[in-house]
Each structure stands twice: as C-alpha cells, then as structure tokens.
N, C-alpha and C positions, 0 to 999 in steps of 0.2 A: 550587538549588530555586526559590527565589524570584524568580530573573532568570528563569528556564523560565516560572514560573506568567505573571511580568508579560509577556513575550513573546507569550503564549499568548493573552493579554487576560482574562487572571482577576483577578478583583478581591484586592488583599492585605489581607485584612481582620485584624484583630489575632487572631482564632482561628486562620485559616489561618497567618499567620506565626509563631504559638505551636506548631501541629502541626509544622512545618518545624522550627522549633529544636530541639524534642525529637527529632525523628527525627536532626537532623544533631549533636546532642549525644551523644545515646544509642547508643552503638557496639554494643549487646547485640541489635540487631535486633528492637527491641519490638512489641508484638501491638497493635491497635487498642485495644483495652482499657488497655494499659498506658500509649499516649500520651495516651488521653483523661484518665486519672487525673492524670497529669503535667501537662496542660493546666489542668484544674481548679483547679490550686493558684493560677493566676493569672486564668484565668477561669473562675468557679464556676458560670456560667449555660452553659458550652460545651455541645453536646449528644453523644452517642455518634454520631447519625446525621451530624453535623457533622463528625466526624474520618474516619467511613467515607466520607463525601462528597467529602471532600477527597484521602482516598488513593486512590479511583477516579480522581481527575483527576490526582494524581502520576504514579500508574501508565500513565494512558493516554496522558501526555507523556513516558513511560518516564523519569522523574525518580525514581524509588523499584521497586525489583523487591519482588512481592509473594513469600512464599514459602510455600505451601501443605502442610499437615500432616494425616494422618488422625489421629493422637492428641494432639495440642496446637492451640492456637490459629494462625493464620496468622500470620505474621510479616512484618515491612518491614525492606527491607537499602537503606540509600541508597547502598552500592556498585554500581553498575548493570553495573559492566565484570565480564568472565569471570573468576571467582576461586571458591576453593573453600571452602566454608562445612563448619565442624568443631561437629557438635550432638552435646552431651551428652544421653545417654540417661536421665540421672536426675535432672538439674536442669534440662533443658531449655536450658542456655544455648548461645549458639551465637558463633561465633569467625569471622573471616575468614581465610583463610591464603593470601596472593598470589603466594607462591612455588613457583607449582607450573608444571609444564610442561603446557600445554594443546594440545590438535591444533586449530589454527585450523578456522574454520567454512568456511574456502575449500578446505583440503586436504581435508575431508571430501567436499564439494561436487564437487569435480575427481575424485575415486576413485570416489564412487558415483551420483552426479547426486542426491543429498539436499540440498535446500534447508534449511538451520538458518535458523530463526527465534526461538531461543533457546535459552540454553544454562543449565543446573543442574547442579552439581558438588557433592556432600555426602559427609563420611566421619561415619558415627556410631560414637560410643564414651563414653569418660569422660573428661572435662575433669580439668586439674589438680588442684583442689578437690576432686573426687567420687572420684578414682582415689587421692588420700593416704589 
C-alpha cells in the first residue's frame, strides 16, 4: 500500500503510514473508527477526517476495498483480490475465505455481455466463537 501511495505521488506522512499499518496488521476488516482509534495510540492528534481522506485515496487507487453495510459501519479490506467474506451476524466479525470457486468475470462477459467492474461475495452466519 505504501508503494502504491508513493507511486501515485502522495506524501507518506506519519499519519498515513500509521493508517496503512493498521489496515495491513488488522485482518478483521476494520472500520474507519477502529482505524482512527488504533492510530491515536501512536498519533494522539490524528483526526478522523485524516483517516477518511486517506481511506478515500486508498480506495481510489484500488489499494483497499470498502465493504458497505446497512446495519453496521463500513469496513475496509486490504485484500483487493476476489474472495469470499464470511460475516458474523452476531458480533460483526469478518473473515476471508479464499478457497472458493469463483466464476471469472471474463466468463460472465463472454456469456452475457455484462462488463464486471467490481465483485463482492459474502456469506452471513455465525462465526465459530458465536456459534459455540
């Protein structure tokens, strides 16, 4: 992500580095507020607007995926490759499941003429902790 920001001409400020570090380290698909709270430990003066602005840049550069939800905060996924997200309806935890057979966008386009620009796969249920 840092390399992508650098290539696009963005300054790698300490705050941006911290935001990228949190997203890279936190595999739980953190929310903007979660990223903000984690970054404040190292940068107490960071603003929530800085987090949102950085997330917008990362999204525009396709370095993160934003997962939008109606019933909970949007979350950010560092894995921009096509994969299945497992979403717990009780605790909100999101896990990646990469061993799935996905229909490639080219196949969809060849059969239907539909031009795919984004893919999102989700299963909703209970995580192993909540189902115990």
